[in-house]
Steps between C-alpha positions, in 0.01 A plus 500: 500500500755404237841660497553713197799469270674800659477345845652174376776691326574687823503173701741343254718808523490477880611135471792603281360331188451624150169677522371576153182317398684260268741400779216450747311282251814298433567455872145378564510264204841360605399437861138388458326307622625526855408176685201536732702379799772764448456839665592787273794614718630141515526466121854402398543788254516774766824602665499540880429873497211463254345216698535696827338806342205296373451329838515830688249666273249216532543447876461867578225552242726788393468736206624241248282212628224541242743504206694205646169311521434583136844373400430182694178446305670571168769239577239241583310541176 
């Protein structure tokens, strides 16, 4: 299932980033494509807290995991 725009906006807000659609699109364009050998949370553009949050969500298959996966796919495109 694909994350909807509202879910991405909420994830970006949770990460402390600008979270309107234009800002999300700009972020994805600026940081894409993410190299295949780089895990999302290891990308150099995250601060420590953001990277930790992303890792925790994926490892625990927590409530944000699906949207984090969607962001990962968008950054690889």
